[in-house]
N, C-alpha and C positions, 0 to 999 in steps of 0.2 A: 591635193586644197592647198593652195597656196599662204603661207602664211609669214610671216616678218618679224624677225627677233628684234625684240628693243629692251632697254631697259628694265627687267624684271617681269616680263611679257611678252606673250608670241599670240600678235595679233592676226587675223583673220580676216582678208579681201579680197576682192573680187572686181576684176572689169572688166568693160566691154566696151565694144567701137574701136577705133582705127585711132592710136596714139597719136597722130600729127595732127588729130579735131582738137576744138577746142575741151576743155578740159570740165566738167565737173564733179566734186565732192559731195556724194551723199552722204547722210549724217543722220543716223535712225532715234529712234523716240526711247524713252525708258522704261515704255510697255510694251519694246519691238526689237526686233536685230536687223541687219542689213538685208531681211530677205522683206521686209514692207514695203522697198520699193519694187518689187517684180512686177509688178502693172507696169509700170515707164518704162522699164530696162529698154524693150527693142525700139519704140519710139525717139528717149533718148539718144541711144546708141546709133539713130541713124545719120546723126548728124557733129557726136558728141564724142569724147574720147570720156566713158563714166566709168567714176571709182568709189567705192563702197566698202566699208571694212565693220567690222562688230568689235564696238568701244571697250575694252575694260568692264567686265561682270557681265559679259553680256555676249548670247549666241557662241560661235566654237571659238572666242577669242579665250586665251587662259591666261592667271595673273598670279603674280605673288601678292601678299600681302604689303606693299609699298609704296613710299608717295609716287605721286607721279603729276604728268600734265599730260591731261587731255589733247591740250593745244600741241606738242609737241607729238604726243603719237600723230596727230592728222597729217602733221610737216613732215614728220618721219616717212610716211606711205607717199606722198608728197614726191620725196628727195628719193625713193627706193626706186619709183616709177618714173623718174627724169622731169616732173610736173615743175614746170618754174607756179604758173601760177594757174585759177582756177576759180569757177565760181562755187560758192558754198550752198547747198541746199539741204537745210535743217529742219526736223520736228522735234518738239517739246524742248527733252534737253539739246540735241542734235542742235537744234539752233540757237540753243544760248551758247555753244562750245563753238559755233561759226561765228558770233559775234566777237567772243573775246579772243576768236583767232584773228579776223578782221580787225581787231585793234593791236593785238601783239605781231602780225607778219603782212601789214598790209601791202607791202609789194608783193605776197602771194595769194591777194584775192582780187578776182574782175569783179566779182558780183554776189551779193546777199541773199539769199531767200531765204522768210523764218517761217512756219506753221505753228501756230499756237505757242509759241515763245515768248521768253522776255530774256531783259540783260542781265546780268549778272550783278549781286547789290539791289534789286529791285526791292520798292521797302512791299513786308507784308501788306497783302490787301484783306479787306474782313469778308470771310465767308457769307454766305448763306445757311439756315438752318440743315437744310438737306445737305447741302456740302459738307458744314461741321460732321453733322452725323456718319457720313461717310467717310469722313478723315477717323473719325473717331475708333470705327469697324477695323480700316486698317492698321491702326497703331494695336488694338488686340489683337490683330492675326500677329503684329509684329512682334510684338512681346511673347505668344505662344509661341514663336518659332512655326507657328503653318503657315510654309511656306507656300504652297498650293492653294492657299484659301488665300491668303496674300496677296499672289499672282491674279485670280478669279475678280479678288476685290480693286485693283488697280484698273483693273478694265471695265467692272461696272464703273467707276469711279469717272476714267478719262475716255476710254474709247465709245462708252454708252452715255452716260453723264448724265447728273437730278434729275435733269428732266425730263428726261427719255424710262422708258421698260425696255426690256428684249423684246417684248411681242410687237414695240414700235418698229424692229429693223430688221434688214433682210440677215435670214440665219447664216448664209455661207459668209456676208461680212463677219457674223458675230464669232463664227467658227473660225474665222482668218484671225481673229482680234484677241481670241482667247490662245488660238496656238502661238500667236508670235509673241509673247510675252511668257507662258508655258513653258519655253524650253532657257528660258534664262533661271528658272529654279534652282539649276544644279549648283548655279552660284552664289544663292543664298547667303554662305557661308564665307565665302573672300572678303577681303578686306582693303581693296587698294584703298590710297588716301589723295583724292585730286586734291592738284595745289590751285589755290582759284588766283583770280587776274587781282592785280593790285596797280593801281588802285581799279576798282570792278567796272564794268561795261557799263553799268546804268547810268552813271556821271559823266561818263566819254562817247556815247554812241553820237553826238553831233560832231563827232571826227572821223566817220567812217564816212566818206566817200566817193564809193561805189556805187552805182545800180543799186535799189535793195526793192526786192516784194516782199512785202507784211501781210500774211495770213492768215486767218482764224476761222473754226468751227464754229457755226452758229449758235449750237448747242454746248460750248466747252464751257467752262467752271469760271466764276466770275474774277481770280486772276490770271487769265489766260487771255481774256476779254480787256481786263483793264493794260495790259501788259503791250497786247494787240495798239491799241490807244494811242498807245505811248511814244511806240516803236512809228506808230505812221507820222506824228506830229514831232520827231524830234529827228529823223534819221535824215538828212537834207537830201536824198535824191529817192526818198520812198515811195512807192505805189502799196494801192493796199488795198483786199480782197477779202470778201470773207466769203465762206461758204454755206450754203443753206442745206439745212436737213441734215449736219454730218456735227463730232463732238472734235475731239482730240485727234485723231487722225482722217482727216479729209482725204489724203493723196489713198486711204487707203477702201474708206468707204465710197466715196465717188471718185472713183482712179480716171476715168473716160475726162470729166469737165477739169478735175486738180492738171491731167497731164496736157490738155488745154490751154487751161491760163499759164499753163508753166514754160510750153514750147511758145507761146505769141509774147510772151514776157523777154523771153531768152531773145529770140527775133529781132524785137522791137530794139533792144538792148546790144543787139551784135554780137553777143555774148555765146 
């Protein structure tokens, strides 16, 4: 299994497609790992060199408790594979990392796709009562170091959403969503310290000059919906898409629809 050694970590990565094709770098959500992109890989790799890796604290990557940069890790993967520039596709925290990367290394980014993501430094958004109650449950599980319960509650908050119940959803999607986060429990007590982008992206996104596809799930939580509107109105070359009947993981819950939208946007922008 391919791993890349970087300062303080061993990054697990996978590639698909031909190395000479336009590159895509897929950045996973904080309740998942690189396996979340499995449904789209075959279609994307038909015309692209598809790269994905597990961030520190997730999946099959291992890390020491050191200060590090998510942007530097992503660049290290691209450098290792000889990729000069890529279109970034990021979900949740992966999208936030992608935005930061587009600002810190604009010469390495040809396009930007975000899913339920916000820019670093975005101001706090008031939660609904239901959202607040779910976050309180997360805090209690974290304080008790009940990592398996915490993983399930994270999926309940983000992938199911406060306005839906398990009974509303496809059992296969639920099983997949829980499985994607469950494997991260082994990293619960790791403590690498991410170095933030300074100044943060929230006051700089207007400087991102590549084509951008900004997406969100209809049933995502209030902050994600607010961040979607902000990015859509602020990124100079933004196109928006709201995926109906999904929450924080539309590419997992509605994989065929997400694939159709992404491939059409890539083709339209010749990426």
